[in-house]
N, C-alpha and C positions, 0 to 999 in steps of 0.2 A: 504494500500500500504506500502511496505517495501522499504527503501532506504539503500542500502549497501554503506558505505563509505570505499573504499579500498585504502590503502597506496600502490601506484603503483611504488614508487621510488626504491624499492628493497634495500634500505639502511640497513635494518635489516637482509638481507641475506635470507629472506623467499620468497616463491612463492606466489604471491598475488592470483592467481587462486586457489591454494590448500587451502588457508585461506578462500576464498569465499565458496568453496565446503564444508569445515568443518563446517562453520557457518550454511549453509543450512541443513546439516545433523543434527546438534544439534537442529535447529528449528523444524525439522520433528520429532525428538525424544521427544521434549517438547510439541509440539502441531501441529497436522496435519492442523488445521485451520490456524495457523500462516504461516505454510509452503506453504499453497495454495494461499496466498495473492499475488497479482501482485507485481513485484519487478522492481526496477531500480538500476543501479550501478553508483556511483559517484567515479571516479578515482581521488584520491587526490594526490597532489604533482607532477602533470604532468610536471611542469617546472624544476624539478631536473634533472641533467645530467643523461642520460641513461633511463629515465622514458618513453620516447617515444617508445623505443623498447619493454619495458615491457607492455605498454598499447596496442600495436599492438598484441603482443602474447596473452594477456589476452582476448582481443576482439575476436580474432580468435578462442580461446578455448571455449569461451562462445557461439559461433555459433548462435547469434541472440536470445538467450533465454531471454534476458532482454535488455531494452534500456541502453546505456552507455553514460555518460557525463563526460567530463574532467574538473577538477578543478585545477587551478594554485595557489598554496598556497602562494608562495613568491611574484609573480608579480600581483596576483589578476585576 
């Protein structure tokens, strides 16, 4: 099983979903076996201002392809 920890805060000005897709593309290039493992996504920094909107957009784009869990870095 693979666990993707995705910075959902958007503080770096990057699209978390695009980052997730790029990592999966790189995994497939490296090893089809790794790419075929079940995956879950941990959305990190969900307690940062604006992260809730990013998390909603990410989850909608993912379309149920993997279970998504929220992590609150600051407040635990």
